N, C-alpha and C positions, 0 to 999 in steps of 0.2 A: 758787320754782319751779325755779330753776336748780340748787339744791342737791339737789332731789329727782331730777332727771334725772341728775345726777352719781352719786348714790347708786344709782339703778336701773342705770345703765350699769356701775358697778363690780360690782354683784351679778350682772348678766348675764355680765360678763367672768369673774368668779370661778366661776360655775357652768359656763361653757364649759371653763375650765381644769380644773376638777375632773372634768368629763365626759371630757375628752381624756386626763387622767392615768389615769382608771379604764380607759378603752379601751386605753391603752398597757399598763397593768398586766395587764389581762385577756389581751391579745395575748401578752405575755411569758410569762404563766402557761401559756397554751395551747401556746406554742412549747416551753416547758420540759417540759410534760407529754408532748408528742409525742416530743421527744428522749429523755425518760426511757423511754417505751414502746419506742422503737426500740432503745435500749441493752439493755433487758430482753430483747427478742426476739433480739438478736444474742447475748447471753449464753446464752440457751437453746439456740440453734443451735450455739454453740461447745461447750457442755456435751454435747449429743447427739453431735456429731462426735467428741469426746474418748472418749465411751463406745464408739462404733463402731470407732474406732482401737484401743482396748483389746481389744475383742472380736476384731477381725481379727488382732491380735498374738497373742492366745491361740490362735486357730485355726491360725495359721502355726506357732507353737511345737508344737502338737499334731501337725500334719502332718509336721513335721521329726522328731518322736519316732517317729511311725508309719513314716516312711521308714527310719529307722535300725533299727527292729525288723524291717522287711521285709528289709533288707540282711543283718542277722544271720541271719534264718531262711533266706534263700537260701543263704548261705555254709554253714550247718549242713546244709541239704538236699544241696548239692553234695558236701560231705565224706561224708555218709552214702551218697549215690548212688555215689561213687567207691569207698567201702569195700565196698559190695554188689557192684559190678562186679568188684572184685578177688577177692571170694569166689566169685562165680558163674562167671567166665570162666576156663577152664583155660588153662594155658600151652601154647605150641606143642608142647613135648615131650610133654605129657600127651595132646594131641590125636592125635599120631602113635601113642602106645601104645594109645589107645582104638581107633584105626582098625585096628591090627594084631590086637587081641583080638576085634574084632567078628566074629561068626560069618559064614561065607561064605553060609550059607543066608539070613540076613537081608539081605545085600547083593543076592542074586539076587531075593528077594521084592520089594525096593524097585525094582530095575531093571525087573522085569516090571510093577509097578504104574505106573511112569513111562511105560513103553511103552503100556500100556493107556490111560492118560490122554491121551497124545499121539494115539493112534488115535481116541479119542473126540472130541478137538478137531478132528482132520482131518475126521472124519465130519460133525461139526456145521458146519464151514466149507463142505463140499460141499453139504450140505442148504440152507444159507443161500444159496449161489450158485444152486442150482436154483430156489429160491423166488423170488429176485429176477429170474431170467431169465423165469419164468412171468409175473410181474407186468409185466415189460417187454414181453413179447409181447402180453399182454392190452391194454396201452395203445397198442400200435402201430397 
């Protein structure tokens, strides 16, 4: 009877040990799986960030190329503008010659046109003053 009890207790003890070792093994496997998944997720994040950095570097390079193009175009525009100004603007000596050759009649016509415009402006100012005085008296 005693030997049966010993045998049963050994069997119980062995089954408990097996059960505990299975639980430990399952626990380690679960932990390893979780760590594996975390590493996998981190690798994906790193890969995506590397792609984003690469795209940003490409955009920065493109922006620098465009800035250089803009600078060159601006310099060309300024040079062209300066050359056009040089062609268009007569020198001071030529201005004096043109003024000497300009017909007296044209000068008189311009002077009378200026005088007429000045008279028209004065008339408009007087009219504005009269209108504002009327409104002022109306509100008094």
